[in-house]
N, C-alpha and C positions, 0 to 999 in steps of 0.2 A: 466334237471330229466328224468330218461326214465320210459316207462310204467311198464318196467320188474321188478321196485324196489316195495316192498312190500307195500300196502295200508294201512297197520297195525303197530303199533310201541308199543310195541314188535311185528317182524315179527312172521306170524304164528296164530294171535289171530282172530279169524274169523269175518266180519259183518254179523252181524244175528241180527234180534229183542231180544232186551235185555232190563233189567231194570235196573236202577243204583241208588243211592243215590241223587247225583248232576250230571248234564249234560252239561259242560261247553261248549259252540261253541265259537272256537277262541283259536289258540296257540300262543297269543301273552301275554300281560299282564292276560289273563285269565289263563295260567300257575301259577299265585300266588293264584288264588282263588282254582283252585286244588291241590298245596301244601298245603295251608291250609284247605281245606277240609280232606284231608288224614289224616293230622293230627289230626283232629277233630273225627278219625272213621269214615269216612265216604265213601263208595264204588263210586268212581268218573271215569268217562268217558270226553276226551276230543273229540271232531270233529272238523277236520281241512278242510277248503275248497280248500286248494292247496296243492301241493304234498311237499312244504316245511313246516318246523316249525320256528314259530319266530316272526311271522306277521310284522307289521311296527314297534313292538320293536328291530328286528334286522337291520334295516333299518335308525337306528334312531343314535343320538350320543350319546345313550345312560346314559347319564345325571337324576339326581335322586332330583327334589325340594323337601327335608327333614327337614323343620325346627323343631327345639328343640329336634332333634333326638340324640339317644345315639353317633352315626358315629360324629355329630359334635361335641359334649361335650368330645369324645375323642381324638377329634384331635383339641383342645383348644378353639372353638367357646365359644361364651357367647349368647344363645339365651334363651326364655321361649315361651313357649305354649301361654301366654298371650300375649304377644308383637307380634308373628306370627297373633295372630287375628286380634290386632290394624290393622296391615300391611292387611292384605285379607280385612277388615271391611272396609279401604280406598280403597284398589285397587279394589277390587270387586263392589264397589259402588252400592247396591243393583241389579245387573245385575243377579244374581243366589241368592236362598235362602238361607239365614245366616247360617242355619241348615248345609248345604251342607260341607261349609267351615268347622266348628266347628266339624263334623264326621269326616273329614280327617284329622285335628287335632290331636284328641283323638286318632288315631288308626296309627299314624306315628310311633311311638316308637314299638308299637306291631308287625307291618309287617315288620319292620327292622330286630328285635328279630328273628320273622318269618324266613327268608331270611338266616339268618346267622344259622339258626339251620337245615333248609333243600336243603342249597348250598352248593358249595365252593364259592362263592361270597365275594369277598372283599371288600368292600364298604371304601371310603376315604373321605375326604373333599377337595371342590375343591375350596380352600382359596382364595378371593378377588374375583371371578367368582360373581360381585354383582346381588342382585335382579335387575329386569327390571325397578323396579320403587323405587329405594332406597330411594329417598327425601320423598315419602310419608311417615306420621305415622307409626314408627311400621317397615319401611323398613331400609336394610342393605347394607352398601356398601361390606363390607367383604363377604356377600351373604350365602344363606342355601343349596347352589347346591352341592351333593354328586357325585360321580362317580365308578365305579369298577375301579380294577387295572387289567392291562391285564389278559388273564385268557388263559391254553392252553385249547384249544378246542378237544386235543387229549381224554380228560375225554370223549368224546360222543361216541367214540369208534367208531363201524361200522355206529353211525348213524350222523355221522359228516357230512356226504354231504348233510343230510336231514336237518341240518339248513337252513336257508334263507340267501342267498347272500348281503351282505353290499349294501350299496348306491355307496360308492366308493370304490372297491377293488383294493388295490394297487399292481402295477405290482410288486414290491418288501416287503416281509413282513417286516413291519414296525409298530408294534401295538401303535397305537396314541390317547393318553387319549385327553380330553378336556385342560388341563391346556398346554399337549404337545404343541396342536394347536397353544396357541397362540404366546407362544416361536420360534415354528418352522417356523409361519409366518414372525416373525423378525428377522430370521437369518443373513440376511444381516444389520441389522441396530444395533442388539444387541447378536453380534457373542460369547458374551461370556455366554448367557443364551440359544441361539438359538441352534450352533454349536454342544454344549455339549448333547443335548435334544436328539439332531438329531442321535447321534453315540450311545446315550443308547438304542433308540429304534430298530437301524439298528440290533447293537449287539444283542438284548435280539429277534429280529425275525428273522434271520440270525442263529444266535448262538444255537438259540430255534431250529430248523429245524435240523441242523445237530446235537442233541442230542434227534432227532424223536419227537420233540415240535412242533405244532404250536399254537403261542398268538396273540390271537385278543384282538381288547379295545373297547368301546364304546358300541353301538348296541350289536355288536355282539359277546362283552365278556357277555354283561347281557343276551341276550337272549340264548345264549351256558350255562350258569351257569342257567338259570331255566329250560332249559330242561334235561340237567343232574339230575337235583333235581327230574326232573319229571322221570327222567327213572331209579332211584334209590329208588323212593316211589312205581314202578312198577305201574305207572298209565297209563292206556292204550290210547293211540292217533291214531283216523282216521283219514285218510288224503284222499283229494279229495274226501271228501266227505262235501257238500253243504245240510244247514239247507233250506227244504223246505216249512214247516210251523210248528207252536208248536200245541201241542194238549193239549184238556180241559175236566175239569169234571167238568161241572157247570160253575164257575165265576174261577175257579183256574186250573193254568197251571197243567199240567202233566208229559209232557215229548214234545219230537219234533218227527217229520217225516224228515229224512234227505235221502239224494241221491247219490247215488255210481253207478258209470258205466250202468246209465239206470235205477239202481233198488231203489224203495223206501225200507227203513228201518226204525219201531218205535222203539225210544227208550223212554222208560217210566223212570221215574224222581221222587223218591219217594220225594225228600226234594226241588226241585227246579230246574230250568234252568239260568245258568248264559250266559248272552248276551255280548260276548268279541269280535264280529268281525270285529271292527273296525266302519269306518266312510262309507260314501257315494263319498269317495274320486273320486272314477272312474266311477261313475253312471253321466252322463253328462245329463241327461234330469232333475236330481233332483238338481243338481248344478245349471245349468242355471234357474232354477223356483223359486229357494228358496235365491240363491246367486246372480249371474249375469251372464247374456246373453256373456256378454264380455270375461269371463273365457276361455281360450284355451284349447283345447281339450288332457284331460289326461296329464296336467300339475302336478299332484299333482304327491308328492314323497312317498305318502304310497304305500303299497302293492296293485299290480292291481287285487287283490281279494274284495278289499274292495269297493264292489259297495250297499251298503243298505241295504241289504238281512236281517240282523237280527230287523232293524230297521222297517223295511216295515212288518214284519211277527209278530211282536210287534203291530205294529198298526192295523193289522187285528184280533186281539183280545182285542184290545179295548184301547191300550197304546194312552199315548199325548206325543207330542214332545215339543222342545222348542230349544230357538235359532239355526236355522236351516241354517240362514243367516250367521253363524261363521266359520271360520276355522283358523289351526295355518298357518296363512300366512306365506309367507318364500319368498322375491325376488330373483330373479336367472337369471342367463343369457339365453338369449334368447337358446334352443336348436337347433343342428342340424336338419335334418328330420330322424324322426324314433328315436334320442336319449333322454336321460331323461335331463332336464333343470339343467347345474350344479348350486349349491345354494351360496347363497354370504352371508358371514357374515360378517367376519372382515373386507372382501374388502371394505364395506361402511362406515366404521370409518375413515381409514386409510386417511391422509393427503396427497392432492396433488390430491384429487378427488372432485367431486361434482355429483349430479342426477339431471335431468333436465327432463320436461315433452315435450308435443307437442308444446307448445309454446314458448319453449326454455328458461324457468325458472325452478327454483328449488321451491320446493311445501311441502317440508320437511325437517326435521333434518335426515341427510343421516344415522347417528348413531344409530337411537331411533332401540327400539328390534321389532325384524323381523314380529309380529304379529300387532304392531302398525303401522308398515310402509304399511301392506295390506290394514288395516282398513282405513289409512288416502287415499289411492289409491279408493276405493270404495266408501266414503264420498265425494270424487270429483265426481264421477261418478253419484253417487246420487242428488248431487246439480245442476247438468246439466251442468256444466263445466268439463268434463273429461280427465284424465292426457294424456291419449289417449298413444301413444308410450314415451316409458323409456328410459334414454341413460345414463349410467353413462360415464362420460367425465374423463382423466385424461392425465398426462404428461409420460414423458421415465423417469424420476427420478422416480417415483410412481412404473412406471414399473419393474425399475430395483432393485426396494426394497422391495417387498411384494409378498409374494403366491396369485396368481389369480384364482378364478373359482375352488378352490380347487387343479388343477393339473398342473398351469403352474408357474415353479418357477422363482426365481428373475434373469431377463434377458433372460429367455425364450421368442421366440418370439412368437407372439398371432397367432394360427394356420391359415394356408391360406384359410382353410375352411370356417371358420369365415367371411374372407372378401370376398368370393366369394358367400358366402350367405346373404350379408348384413347384418350381423350380428355385425361386426367392421369394423371401418373406419380409416383413419390413415393420417394424413397432418403434413407438417413441419409448417406452419403456422393457429394459432390455428382460424383466423377470413374465416379459407376454410371449416372449420368442421360443420357448422349451413346447409350450401350447399348439402352436403353431407349426413347429415341425415334426412333432412326435415322439419328444424326448423327455423324461423325467423331470419334471421340473427342480426338486432337492437335490439333484446330482449334478444338473446344469449350473444350479446357482453356485452348489459347491467348487464345482470344477472353475468360474469366470471369477469367482473371489479369490481363488488358488492362484490362478492365472495373473489376477492383478497387483495379487500380492508380490510374487516374485518381478512381475514387469517392472513395479517401483523399485523393487531391489536392483534390477540390473542381473538377475540370474535366475534361470529354470533350472531348479533343483532337480526336476522329476524327470525332463528329458534334456537337457543341457543343449535346449535352442540358442544358437549365437553363440556357444563356445568352439565352432569349427571356423577357420576360414573359411572355408564353402559357404557355410550359413552366411557369414559376414556379406560376400562380394555382394548378394541379391539383397542386402540389406540397407536400413537409411542412414546414410553417414552422419545425418545431423540429430538422430536420437541418441542419448546417452544417458547410462554407460553401456547399453547394451543396443545396437543398431536393429536387432530382428525382435525387441520387444517395448509394447508400451501398453498401460493399461486402457480399458475398453470404458470410460466412465462415462461419457457424455454422447445421449442418442439425438437420432433415432438410429437404431441397431439393426442390421441386416443379418440374414442367414439365407446362403447359395448353395445348392444341392452340390455334390461332387459325385463323379464317378470313376472309376479305374480304367481309363486309356491304354495304348502303349504305342511306341513307336515303331513295332513288328515284334514278332518272336524272336527269342534268338537261342532256340534250341533246334539241331537240325542232324545231319550226317555225321558221324565220325569224322574226322579228317588228321592228317598227320602236320607236322612242320611244312614238308611241301606242299600242302594242300590237297595231297592224295586221299583220295575217298576210302576208309579202312572196312572190311567185314567186321563181324563179332567176337572174331580169333583175335583181330590185328594185324592180319594179312592185308595188301592192297588190293583194292582193283584196279588192275593198269587201266591206264586210256580214261581214267575219270576224277575231275577233282569238283571241289566244292570251296565256295566262300561266301564272304556276305553273309546275309541270315538265314541264307541256305544251309551252312555248317553249323554245326554246334560252336558258339561262343568259343573263341580264346582263352576269352578271361575268365571264363567260367561262368557261376552264378555272380561276378560281379562288373559293374561298371566304372572302371579306374578313372575314366576323366571325360570331360565335355568332346565328344566327336570321335569316341574310341569306337563306334560300331561303324560309322562309314569308313574311319580310315584301316580298320582291317580289314574291311572290304577291299578297297585299294590295294593295302599292301598285301594281303594274298592271293587278289587277282595279277599282280606283280610277278608275286612266288610262284603260283599257278603257270602262268604262260612262261616264265623262264624254265620251269621243272619239265613241261611240255616239249619246249625247245632244244632241252638237253643242255644246258649253258648254265 
């Protein structure tokens, strides 16, 4: 992004002291708050710290966890608010106020309807993408996750280049949805599903270019759809503009002072300020203080501008925080110097692989949801027995069969740079791997022997891998009796180093079921709202299902705007 691009969208709108009805800090899920406020007749301004629009939403998978929503009903799913409430009560287990979950569920349908009125997003049910804890009361193996159909980002016109790039921009245009990813990952094992999916998305991506269209999926589609809606509603966005501090009149927040190119600008907000600036993903002092000193620097996949500014500004006016030790943890491949860590989703579930710690032993159900995986790593650290180095171990059949790290297609060699950096190791004999990666040989051998025995029996007696419908979603359906287990019998064998990454922090400002920010004594700070990762997770220490992070940002954006508008 060059400095020649205008800092205001639409271009030409001056940055100067002003007064609006609602000020939104952050252009990710904050755009939902802005769209709702405009529908309620409010005058809105969005302030964005970076030069891009979209925040971490644009870098996400774009899934939305929308229980009992009209999208589910229209696609044949059977769900009720009562069943979803039972599930959340069980999964959240008192780690967040019950009113937060209840407020979320009450407003899912209103949010979905608002998005369909104000944007060109086409939402569909990702059938069979199981809840992350489907065996809990109220859980469902069919899932409650929805996602956007591929969207032509040319609808952004001259502002298309202002959309924040995705996490993994493909070299060949191929808009891939969550459902597509599952089958593309199995292109070798289930070619009747994988290959037509690849052909379909290649045809859409490449063919679209020939027709002057540029299709995107996932978070790119979601953020582009919201952005286009904001443009159509003529809601201004100030980019390259950071929150400096909130302004007060007595006990009420009345606006904010923001900074642009070394100048401070005061924005008054008659109805309030919505903080939607993400978490403290890249504020390492906060992460080491509240979470763990073992976390690697800037391993988070959240937007680089997420440094906790909004959280600190709210604390300065008396706001309370909660769940600061939590993040949307995500295991990943150790990155090359200067690169982002490649995420690991299906890789951990697929047969012919296992994950070990510094002792050479398994320590978790590898196929569990990514937040629970990270929590287990940190639980071990707090117990005084840290996981230390983590390695995923697999054989050549695994490498020949599945996509790895999002970019290595079946049979593609592991990059030489990984071996040179010590991230990957290869051996024809399994017994040689422990020496290469620095783990005890006896424990490693015993672990793999036990894992192979359980795999042949089809039952993981240690960690129950494959017992959950969520585990099996990313398994290999051609492997019986357990789609998540296969013995590692024939070399060569590989070990690839892993790190703990995340999709962003999810501890932050304490808020109520109207998204209003609270003080330590539970009283409301009038005129101040917090949504998305700026607020403490509405679901406590739990990730209930794919898309719960983005969806709660959108839903609570809808809630915050309506509360500010008094409707």
